[in-house]
Wavefront OBJ file of the C-alpha trace (Angstrom):
o trace
v 26.320 4.341 36.330
v 25.105 3.466 39.685
v 25.390 5.104 43.303
v 23.657 3.892 46.571
v 20.321 5.643 45.635
v 20.567 6.264 41.956
v 21.050 4.674 38.595
v 21.659 6.311 35.287
v 21.464 4.845 31.744
v 22.509 6.223 28.344
v 21.850 4.466 25.194
v 22.741 5.369 21.530
v 21.036 3.600 18.584
v 21.608 4.196 14.945
v 19.773 2.083 12.266
v 20.305 2.296 8.503
v 19.250 0.561 5.578
v 18.755 0.549 1.820
v 16.828 -1.544 -0.555
v 16.742 -1.846 -4.254
v 13.843 -3.383 -6.115
v 13.122 -4.083 -9.822
v 9.960 -5.407 -10.949
v 8.199 -6.730 -14.203
v 4.432 -7.059 -13.909
v 1.437 -7.845 -15.983
v -1.100 -5.091 -15.275
v -4.867 -5.695 -15.973
v -7.601 -2.806 -15.673
v -11.193 -3.589 -15.715
v -12.342 -0.238 -14.321
v -15.593 1.071 -15.713
v -15.781 -1.229 -18.662
v -12.121 -0.379 -19.934
v -10.573 -3.778 -20.257
v -6.880 -3.905 -21.156
v -3.618 -5.468 -20.223
v -0.367 -3.784 -19.902
v 3.248 -4.630 -19.183
v 4.603 -2.654 -16.269
v 8.327 -2.097 -15.291
v 9.373 -0.612 -12.013
v 12.820 0.461 -10.534
v 12.832 1.495 -6.943
v 15.457 2.386 -4.205
v 14.637 3.082 -0.639
v 16.789 4.294 2.288
v 15.885 4.558 5.947
v 17.804 5.871 8.865
v 16.877 6.166 12.414
v 19.092 7.723 15.218
v 18.026 7.776 18.828
v 19.361 8.769 22.195
v 17.877 7.554 25.458
v 18.981 9.029 28.835
v 17.109 7.616 31.922
v 17.483 7.661 35.633
v 16.091 5.952 38.822
v 16.339 7.456 42.149
v 15.332 6.205 45.600
v 14.393 8.709 48.373
v 13.642 8.232 52.139
v 14.747 4.806 52.550
v 13.204 3.587 49.220
v 9.879 4.846 50.133
v 9.821 7.041 47.065
v 10.986 5.828 43.615
v 11.444 8.361 40.874
v 11.894 7.493 37.289
v 12.602 9.833 34.397
v 13.491 9.367 30.761
v 14.516 11.880 27.972
v 14.688 10.331 24.317
v 15.214 12.519 21.204
v 14.866 10.714 17.892
v 15.487 11.618 14.399
v 14.288 9.276 11.450
v 14.682 9.789 7.778
v 13.185 8.031 4.661
v 14.428 8.740 1.199
v 13.211 7.171 -2.111
v 15.187 8.826 -4.756
v 13.968 8.564 -8.433
v 11.304 5.833 -8.358
v 10.486 4.988 -11.985
v 7.683 3.059 -13.509
v 6.450 2.701 -17.059
v 3.598 0.936 -18.661
v 3.031 -0.384 -22.151
v -0.470 -1.364 -23.286
v -0.166 -4.640 -25.090
v 0.169 -6.111 -27.659
v 0.906 -2.632 -29.364
v 3.381 -1.072 -26.754
v 1.206 2.126 -26.651
v 1.901 4.554 -23.889
v -1.056 6.912 -22.869
v -3.280 8.325 -20.125
v -5.438 5.153 -20.322
v -2.743 2.950 -18.904
v -0.989 5.579 -16.966
v 1.961 7.749 -18.086
v 5.591 6.990 -17.283
v 6.513 8.610 -14.079
v 9.561 9.454 -12.069
v 9.051 10.193 -8.282
v 11.405 11.638 -5.536
v 10.149 11.232 -1.953
v 11.621 12.480 1.289
v 10.584 12.223 4.828
v 12.348 13.744 7.808
v 10.906 13.430 11.369
v 12.047 14.614 14.704
v 10.589 13.219 18.033
v 11.424 14.513 21.478
v 9.833 12.579 24.485
v 10.085 13.326 28.163
v 8.729 11.314 31.053
v 8.583 11.615 34.832
v 6.991 9.031 37.155
v 6.814 9.065 40.905
v 5.885 5.863 42.967
v 5.415 5.521 46.906
v 4.603 2.713 48.940
v 1.601 3.556 51.102
v -0.805 2.242 53.768
v -4.116 2.453 52.258
v -7.243 1.125 53.996
v -4.993 -0.652 56.518
v -3.019 -2.641 53.823
v 0.009 -2.294 51.637
v -0.598 -0.176 48.644
v 1.071 2.030 46.146
v 0.426 5.489 44.648
v 1.752 6.654 41.357
v 1.643 9.950 39.428
v 3.675 11.656 36.845
v 3.528 13.219 33.528
v 5.063 13.293 30.000
v 5.780 15.630 27.111
v 5.846 14.646 23.471
v 6.661 16.912 20.490
v 6.948 15.520 16.898
v 7.779 17.305 13.664
v 7.402 15.878 10.269
v 8.777 17.305 7.066
v 7.327 15.490 3.903
v 7.918 16.091 0.238
v 6.984 14.202 -2.904
v 8.072 15.572 -6.358
v 6.972 13.663 -9.406
v 7.210 14.000 -13.269
v 4.915 12.412 -15.742
v 5.969 12.134 -19.345
v 3.331 12.634 -22.114
v 4.186 11.130 -25.366
v 2.924 12.421 -28.592
v 2.858 10.253 -31.880
v 5.571 7.942 -31.089
v 5.909 4.278 -31.695
v 7.573 2.545 -28.789
v 9.278 -0.908 -28.748
v 8.303 -2.013 -25.243
v 11.745 -1.569 -23.898
v 11.459 0.818 -20.854
v 15.108 2.054 -21.233
v 14.377 3.399 -24.761
v 11.473 5.805 -23.671
v 13.667 8.643 -23.036
v 15.996 8.166 -26.100
v 16.895 11.494 -27.646
v 15.019 10.820 -30.796
v 11.697 10.436 -28.637
v 12.048 13.863 -26.863
v 10.197 17.087 -27.773
v 12.248 19.686 -29.776
v 11.736 22.181 -32.585
v 11.968 19.367 -35.278
v 9.923 16.893 -33.046
v 6.781 18.721 -32.144
v 4.981 15.443 -31.271
v 7.785 14.349 -29.039
v 7.809 13.281 -25.399
v 7.150 16.091 -22.831
v 7.740 16.144 -19.149
v 5.033 17.488 -16.728
v 6.203 18.335 -13.139
v 3.067 17.283 -11.144
v 4.368 19.501 -8.216
v 4.063 22.822 -10.078
v 2.424 25.203 -9.318
v 0.787 23.555 -6.426
v 2.251 20.451 -4.453
v -0.188 19.159 -2.027
v 2.602 16.433 -1.162
v 4.864 19.196 0.345
v 3.787 19.782 3.963
v 5.221 20.166 7.452
v 3.381 19.164 10.498
v 3.972 18.966 14.125
v 2.199 17.959 17.262
v 2.502 18.306 21.074
v 1.015 15.845 23.626
v 1.198 16.889 27.201
v 0.016 14.389 29.722
v -0.457 13.836 33.438
v -1.696 11.017 35.391
v -2.234 9.412 38.907
v -3.227 6.074 39.948
v -3.545 3.965 43.311
v -2.905 0.243 43.860
v -5.282 -0.832 46.545
v -5.816 -4.063 48.477
v -9.473 -3.772 49.963
v -9.379 -7.342 51.088
v -6.887 -10.369 51.261
v -8.284 -11.608 47.922
v -9.088 -8.429 46.134
v -6.716 -6.019 44.293
v -7.661 -2.784 42.614
v -5.856 -0.394 40.500
v -7.681 2.768 39.849
v -6.421 5.814 38.016
v -7.011 8.554 35.521
v -4.871 10.247 32.851
v -5.043 13.682 31.118
v -3.870 14.474 27.830
v -3.630 17.965 25.866
v -2.989 17.011 22.258
v -2.585 19.737 19.643
v -1.510 19.272 15.993
v -0.585 21.971 13.377
v -0.024 21.877 9.590
v 1.583 23.828 6.873
v 0.640 23.047 3.175
v -1.781 23.406 0.416
v -4.453 21.441 -1.229
v -4.165 20.234 -4.885
v -5.658 23.393 -6.533
v -4.011 25.794 -4.000
v -7.622 27.005 -3.084
v -6.550 26.456 0.617
v -3.153 27.274 1.899
v -2.393 26.615 5.629
v 0.489 28.228 7.375
v 1.051 26.364 10.800
v -2.737 26.206 11.222
v -4.310 24.134 14.081
v -6.006 21.136 12.760
v -6.536 19.049 15.733
v -7.004 20.357 19.491
v -8.163 17.792 21.964
v -8.291 17.699 25.805
v -9.150 14.259 27.084
v -9.380 12.412 30.334
v -8.945 8.606 30.405
v -10.082 6.942 33.468
v -9.313 3.279 34.179
v -10.312 0.601 36.757
v -8.703 -2.996 37.081
v -10.013 -5.397 39.796
v -8.148 -8.810 40.411
v -9.861 -11.129 42.617
v -8.169 -14.415 43.641
v -10.717 -17.161 43.503
v -8.096 -19.653 44.516
v -4.258 -19.704 44.891
v -3.979 -20.428 41.203
v -7.110 -18.753 39.871
v -7.907 -15.169 39.217
v -10.973 -13.181 38.063
v -10.044 -9.895 36.190
v -12.382 -7.215 35.494
v -11.287 -3.775 33.700
v -12.948 -0.825 32.331
v -10.769 1.779 30.462
v -11.173 4.430 28.076
v -8.471 5.029 25.223
v -8.095 7.155 22.023
v -6.962 6.624 18.391
v -5.883 9.790 16.739
v -5.275 10.300 13.032
v -1.808 10.068 11.863
v 0.326 12.863 10.269
v -0.351 11.395 6.943
v -4.068 10.970 7.416
v -4.393 14.526 8.720
v -2.959 16.079 5.571
v -3.687 16.976 1.788
v -1.137 14.545 0.765
v -1.963 12.551 -2.461
v 0.542 9.510 -2.310
v 0.806 7.160 -5.378
v 1.593 3.476 -5.061
v 3.870 2.818 -8.122
v 3.155 -0.737 -8.285
v -0.678 -0.742 -8.072
v -1.288 2.635 -9.410
v -3.583 3.197 -6.540
v -3.579 6.629 -4.488
v -3.888 7.471 -0.887
v -5.595 10.979 -0.307
v -5.261 12.561 2.941
v -8.266 13.433 5.000
v -7.836 17.241 5.701
v -10.757 19.376 4.608
v -12.044 22.887 5.509
v -15.044 23.571 7.398
v -16.961 26.743 6.499
v -19.571 28.710 8.435
v -21.706 31.968 7.760
v -22.433 30.706 4.212
v -18.766 30.161 3.378
v -17.702 33.708 4.194
v -15.853 32.556 7.214
v -13.394 29.673 6.930
v -12.263 27.746 9.753
v -9.232 25.584 8.854
v -9.863 22.331 10.666
v -9.137 18.788 10.012
v -12.112 16.787 8.891
v -10.641 13.845 10.808
v -11.244 13.696 14.575
v -9.847 11.347 17.074
v -11.636 8.207 17.956
v -12.763 7.762 21.592
v -12.868 3.977 22.602
v -14.419 2.477 25.806
v -13.066 -0.940 26.532
v -14.705 -3.512 29.128
v -13.017 -6.848 29.698
v -13.786 -9.865 31.967
v -11.173 -12.605 32.234
v -10.912 -15.880 34.207
v -7.313 -17.496 34.201
v -6.008 -20.634 35.791
v -2.317 -21.121 36.249
v -0.324 -24.256 36.327
v 3.105 -25.291 36.966
v 5.947 -25.021 34.196
v 4.071 -22.011 32.608
v 0.996 -23.784 31.718
v -2.251 -21.852 31.814
v -5.887 -21.572 30.676
v -8.093 -18.691 30.321
v -11.399 -17.399 29.182
v -12.111 -13.904 28.258
v -14.991 -11.835 27.053
v -14.779 -8.076 25.924
v -16.848 -5.388 24.848
v -15.839 -2.019 23.061
v -17.430 1.044 21.783
v -15.913 3.389 19.166
v -16.829 7.043 18.607
v -16.385 8.019 14.961
v -13.565 5.356 14.092
v -11.382 6.023 11.218
v -11.653 3.758 8.133
v -10.372 3.807 4.655
v -13.118 4.543 2.125
v -13.048 4.303 -1.535
v -13.442 7.491 -3.875
v -16.364 7.527 -5.995
v -15.221 10.051 -8.574
v -11.509 8.800 -8.622
v -11.147 5.177 -9.149
v -8.110 3.655 -7.476
v -8.095 6.436 -4.783
v -8.790 5.965 -1.087
v -9.309 8.313 1.757
v -9.293 7.972 5.739
v -12.709 9.214 7.028
v -14.551 9.238 10.232
v -17.545 6.737 9.971
v -20.441 6.075 12.323
v -20.225 4.870 15.809
v -19.228 1.325 16.254
v -19.070 -1.636 18.670
v -17.145 -4.814 18.924
v -18.191 -7.791 21.174
v -16.016 -10.972 21.536
v -14.849 -13.996 23.456
v -11.216 -15.489 23.572
v -9.755 -18.746 24.872
v -6.199 -19.153 25.401
v -4.194 -22.378 26.404
v -0.715 -23.297 27.199
v -0.157 -26.969 27.977
v 2.742 -29.446 28.173
v 2.103 -32.790 26.099
v 3.679 -34.569 29.046
v 0.117 -35.406 30.127
v -0.259 -37.540 26.966
v 3.149 -39.464 27.497
v 6.184 -38.920 29.574
v 8.158 -39.063 26.339
v 6.581 -35.788 25.210
v 7.631 -33.907 28.222
v 9.569 -31.317 26.064
v 6.705 -30.646 23.755
v 4.095 -28.054 24.458
v 0.882 -26.920 22.829
v -0.434 -23.470 22.499
v -3.712 -22.291 21.306
v -5.478 -19.023 21.151
v -8.897 -18.326 19.401
v -11.057 -15.039 19.429
v -14.579 -14.693 18.047
v -15.854 -11.238 17.531
v -18.884 -9.472 16.158
v -18.386 -5.875 15.088
v -20.987 -3.421 14.019
v -20.897 0.118 12.504
v -23.784 2.464 12.439
v -23.492 3.844 8.792
v -23.729 7.579 8.500
v -26.619 9.021 6.474
v -24.322 9.612 3.357
v -23.056 6.070 3.217
v -26.417 4.473 3.926
v -27.893 6.583 1.130
v -25.284 5.635 -1.300
v -25.719 1.939 -0.549
v -29.324 2.137 -1.020
v -29.171 3.933 -4.337
v -26.880 1.188 -5.699
v -28.562 -1.865 -4.081
v -29.213 -4.770 -6.314
v -32.513 -6.388 -6.982
v -33.666 -8.315 -3.922
v -30.940 -6.859 -1.531
v -31.873 -5.359 1.743
v -29.740 -2.455 3.062
v -29.456 -2.246 6.748
v -28.262 0.771 8.445
v -25.314 -1.143 10.282
v -22.338 -2.950 8.798
v -19.391 -4.833 10.026
v -16.272 -2.688 11.132
v -13.345 -2.496 8.791
v -10.267 -4.344 9.969
v -12.145 -6.472 12.422
v -11.794 -10.104 11.721
v -14.773 -12.248 12.862
v -12.294 -14.925 14.165
v -8.504 -15.245 14.574
v -6.953 -18.646 15.317
v -3.229 -19.046 16.473
v -2.055 -22.584 17.433
v 1.352 -24.380 17.421
v 3.393 -27.202 18.813
v 6.960 -26.522 20.194
v 9.922 -28.426 21.379
v 12.513 -27.223 23.926
v 15.286 -29.245 25.358
v 17.711 -27.145 27.490
v 20.084 -30.034 27.859
v 20.838 -30.512 24.160
v 20.100 -26.861 22.951
v 17.555 -27.954 20.400
v 14.423 -25.908 19.972
v 11.707 -26.285 17.330
v 8.241 -25.088 16.469
v 5.383 -25.518 14.122
v 2.810 -22.646 14.215
v -0.386 -21.947 12.241
v -2.383 -18.766 11.887
v -5.530 -17.746 10.312
v -8.013 -14.865 10.442
v -11.534 -14.794 9.011
v -12.697 -12.698 6.171
v -12.195 -9.010 6.986
v -13.607 -5.852 5.573
v -10.574 -4.023 4.043
v -11.789 -1.021 2.226
v -15.219 0.601 2.534
v -17.215 0.748 -0.588
v -19.043 3.901 -1.567
v -21.516 4.356 -4.396
v -20.905 1.790 -7.113
v -17.391 0.967 -5.405
v -18.192 -2.252 -3.664
v -16.473 -3.378 -0.385
v -13.152 -5.298 -0.503
v -12.475 -7.954 1.784
v -9.359 -9.854 2.904
v -9.460 -13.629 2.148
v -8.332 -15.885 4.935
v -4.513 -16.781 4.662
v -3.538 -19.926 6.142
v -0.018 -19.341 7.443
v 1.808 -22.418 8.492
v 5.620 -21.798 9.538
v 8.331 -24.150 10.988
v 11.674 -23.072 12.672
v 14.455 -25.067 14.179
v 17.302 -23.767 16.400
v 20.408 -25.427 17.796
v 22.717 -23.684 20.238
v 26.267 -24.722 20.618
v 29.119 -24.203 23.336
v 29.122 -24.213 27.037
v 27.706 -20.627 27.121
v 25.495 -21.217 24.085
v 27.215 -18.299 22.091
v 26.824 -20.029 18.848
v 23.465 -20.643 17.328
v 22.172 -22.029 14.089
v 18.648 -21.622 12.760
v 16.511 -23.077 9.883
v 13.076 -21.982 9.030
v 10.227 -22.405 6.498
v 7.424 -19.772 6.088
v 4.170 -20.344 4.257
v 4.599 -24.027 3.987
v 1.034 -24.399 2.597
v 2.095 -21.930 -0.237
v -1.115 -19.937 0.370
v -1.927 -16.663 -1.451
v -2.709 -13.320 -0.032
v -5.864 -12.224 -1.519
v -8.222 -9.042 -1.271
v -11.503 -9.291 -3.249
v -14.412 -7.127 -4.207
v -17.461 -8.533 -2.672
v -21.085 -7.650 -3.284
v -24.625 -9.161 -3.041
v -25.121 -12.304 -5.143
v -22.063 -11.641 -7.243
v -18.968 -13.694 -7.560
v -15.885 -12.353 -5.959
v -13.518 -10.383 -8.173
v -9.721 -9.927 -7.306
v -8.593 -6.490 -5.883
v -5.231 -7.993 -5.320
v -3.926 -11.615 -5.823
v -0.297 -12.082 -4.486
v 1.512 -15.410 -4.304
v 4.206 -14.895 -1.844
v 5.542 -18.484 -2.238
v 7.273 -20.576 0.341
v 10.363 -19.095 1.879
v 13.434 -21.125 3.449
v 15.699 -19.335 5.781
v 19.128 -20.222 7.106
v 20.861 -18.415 9.926
v 23.957 -18.409 11.874
v 24.788 -16.244 14.956
v 27.795 -15.765 17.145
v 27.675 -13.728 20.222
v 30.821 -12.291 21.764
l 1 2 3 4 5 6 7 8 9 10 11 12 13 14 15 16 17 18 19 20 21 22 23 24 25 26 27 28 29 30 31 32 33 34 35 36 37 38 39 40 41 42 43 44 45 46 47 48 49 50 51 52 53 54 55 56 57 58 59 60 61 62 63 64 65 66 67 68 69 70 71 72 73 74 75 76 77 78 79 80 81 82 83 84 85 86 87 88 89 90 91 92 93 94 95 96 97 98 99 100 101 102 103 104 105 106 107 108 109 110 111 112 113 114 115 116 117 118 119 120 121 122 123 124 125 126 127 128 129 130 131 132 133 134 135 136 137 138 139 140 141 142 143 144 145 146 147 148 149 150 151 152 153 154 155 156 157 158 159 160 161 162 163 164 165 166 167 168 169 170 171 172 173 174 175 176 177 178 179 180 181 182 183 184 185 186 187 188 189 190 191 192 193 194 195 196 197 198 199 200 201 202 203 204 205 206 207 208 209 210 211 212 213 214 215 216 217 218 219 220 221 222 223 224 225 226 227 228 229 230 231 232 233 234 235 236 237 238 239 240 241 242 243 244 245 246 247 248 249 250 251 252 253 254 255 256 257 258 259 260 261 262 263 264 265 266 267 268 269 270 271 272 273 274 275 276 277 278 279 280 281 282 283 284 285 286 287 288 289 290 291 292 293 294 295 296 297 298 299 300 301 302 303 304 305 306 307 308 309 310 311 312 313 314 315 316 317 318 319 320 321 322 323 324 325 326 327 328 329 330 331 332 333 334 335 336 337 338 339 340 341 342 343 344 345 346 347 348 349 350 351 352 353 354 355 356 357 358 359 360 361 362 363 364 365 366 367 368 369 370 371 372 373 374 375 376 377 378 379 380 381 382 383 384 385 386 387 388 389 390 391 392 393 394 395 396 397 398 399 400 401 402 403 404 405 406 407 408 409 410 411 412 413 414 415 416 417 418 419 420 421 422 423 424 425 426 427 428 429 430 431 432 433 434 435 436 437 438 439 440 441 442 443 444 445 446 447 448 449 450 451 452 453 454 455 456 457 458 459 460 461 462 463 464 465 466 467 468 469 470 471 472 473 474 475 476 477 478 479 480 481 482 483 484 485 486 487 488 489 490 491 492 493 494 495 496 497 498 499 500 501 502 503 504 505 506 507 508 509 510 511 512 513 514 515 516 517 518 519 520 521 522 523 524 525 526 527 528 529 530 531 532 533 534 535 536 537 538 539 540 541 542 543 544 545 546 547 548 549 550 551
């Protein structure tokens, strides 16, 4: 709805989907010298729903000198995994026991409510004798999550199984007065359930910025943002030694300055310099006592919420062991613009991380992983980006274009005293342990390139695209748990689209993903040892067809 000086928008959105999965897996365990194989069967169903309303307005005051924008957006999202089932039989004798993992049934629910309000005010102004702009405003965010997992394990007695998962709960296998060695069920959530928790947060922010033009060729944008972030938690740890009732687990007040300078070297060339401060906070799941099992791999995620004690343990302060990561970013970029969207740029960047959060392996519980703050880190890198028409090669290739982006980085984490000591104690003969290592999740190189074809006259579009990133630290090792690394995955994909009709309302598309039929692999990697698989997935080559009609 529009008036002469105002515009209002109201959007409603609802998304919902359900997905059923059935899996038949060969499971191998080589942990701590216990080598065996098992046949694993999974049944899963997952349903997700999201409902959102967005109400926004734009207003112009005093002859458009002032522009006011506001938004109000409540969102409700739900995830429901009712009755996930998995069963493993050790082969060849179809044995069920704690060694291979007991049959399990899992019910999971997640309900989350978000409320976001935002207000921005902009005004054109004369600053330093030139046209400029000032901005200021604020926002309010409230999020609330209710999470619950209830799971049952079934402990077999002296029972002979056939290897058919459908027969495990047959009546003759169940415990009763006459069958004392029969199958029993154990509710994992009784008496204590760390996977039942409620958590909420508020984030109140305010900012101001100014867009300046100190000279004809120089443009500057400077600003600062303040955020007051508070998070609360209700739940218990696994043995109920800690019970929190809406206790504060994170309480931060931060200021984030930013500076962006753009200098016009020529009409089609810019030099950009920026310095900003940002933050990465732990998620609801990370800042919890939750112990979440992956029913396919059998691995567990364990939340990073711990108590801190003072006065010899007589006074307990309930506080999250995880803290937010403060990040300082510095970027320098030269860019050249050409006609028809062509461009070329070179960039260099440097980032510092204060206590970044990484996934660390549990020493005492194989197959379990936990988010933890590690030592301070840095990332240094360069990037080159290119978009070029192939018409420079031949006029017949005018509708073809080449895109290329490559990034080289060097990351470094200063290890904590605990991590450094654990690596020194488990070092192999001839291995030198430095007090630094690479950062988890930071690839040493990333390459994206592709050739695309676009003919607006005939409605044909096509593209062949390639992506790869270098070996990346995935999970941080601890003690005798070695680091895991993601192996480079060579992704080559093709897509073809054709539009029909005078207004192009009809579109057909065809695509092929993973043309090279590459595998997604994560490996254990250690000094002078052959890599061992952590995961080895073969997604195969996928062919897609689609047809769209817009009305």
